[in-house]
C-alpha positions in Angstrom: 68.7 -85.6 -71.0 69.4 -84.3 -74.5 70.8 -80.9 -75.0 67.8 -78.3 -74.6 67.4 -74.8 -76.2 67.1 -72.1 -73.6 66.4 -68.6 -74.9 69.1 -66.1 -74.4 68.6 -64.7 -70.7 66.2 -67.5 -69.8 66.2 -68.0 -65.8 68.2 -71.2 -65.3 65.2 -71.7 -62.4 62.9 -72.3 -65.3 62.7 -75.5 -67.0 63.1 -75.0 -71.2 60.2 -74.2 -72.9 58.1 -77.0 -74.1 59.6 -79.3 -71.5 56.9 -81.1 -69.2 57.2 -78.7 -66.3 58.3 -76.0 -67.9 55.1 -73.7 -67.0 55.1 -74.9 -63.6 58.5 -74.0 -63.2 57.9 -70.2 -64.5 55.1 -69.8 -62.1 57.1 -70.5 -59.2 60.1 -68.3 -60.4 57.4 -65.1 -61.1 56.1 -65.9 -57.6 59.3 -66.0 -56.1 61.2 -63.3 -58.2 58.9 -61.0 -59.6 55.4 -60.8 -57.8 56.2 -62.8 -54.3 52.9 -60.7 -53.2 51.0 -62.6 -55.6 51.8 -66.2 -53.9 48.6 -66.8 -52.0 46.6 -65.4 -55.1 44.8 -67.7 -57.3 46.4 -66.2 -60.3 49.1 -69.1 -60.2 46.3 -71.1 -61.3 46.7 -68.8 -65.0 50.1 -68.5 -65.9 49.4 -66.6 -68.8 47.7 -63.6 -66.5 50.4 -64.3 -64.2 53.0 -63.3 -67.2 51.2 -59.9 -67.8 51.1 -59.0 -64.7 54.9 -59.7 -64.0 55.3 -57.9 -67.3 53.4 -55.0 -66.1 55.4 -55.0 -62.6 58.9 -55.2 -64.1 57.9 -52.4 -66.7 56.6 -50.2 -64.0 59.9 -50.7 -61.9 62.1 -50.1 -64.8 60.3 -47.1 -66.0 60.4 -45.6 -62.3 64.3 -46.4 -61.8 65.2 -44.5 -65.2 62.8 -41.6 -64.1 64.6 -41.5 -60.5 67.8 -41.7 -62.6 67.0 -38.6 -64.8 65.6 -36.6 -61.9 67.9 -37.3 -59.0 70.6 -34.9 -59.8 68.4 -31.6 -60.3 65.8 -33.2 -57.8 68.6 -33.8 -54.9 71.1 -30.7 -55.8 70.6 -28.9 -52.5 70.2 -32.2 -50.6 73.2 -34.5 -51.9 76.4 -33.2 -52.1 
């Protein structure tokens, strides 16, 4: 197979964009790594919808972690020393 372009940060488990099975591999990756609770859901038939949901899940996780980091020191001052 000729060298293929993989964007920076592209997961190894996902075939390169434009390859024959890249959407199927992307769906499997999202279902295993990002939203495993949707594995039995019909959304697997709609890769774009799954990607939108996965993006919201990741964004929410990042925002939640940042909020926790910002408030942990003051919020837990009396509990954790």
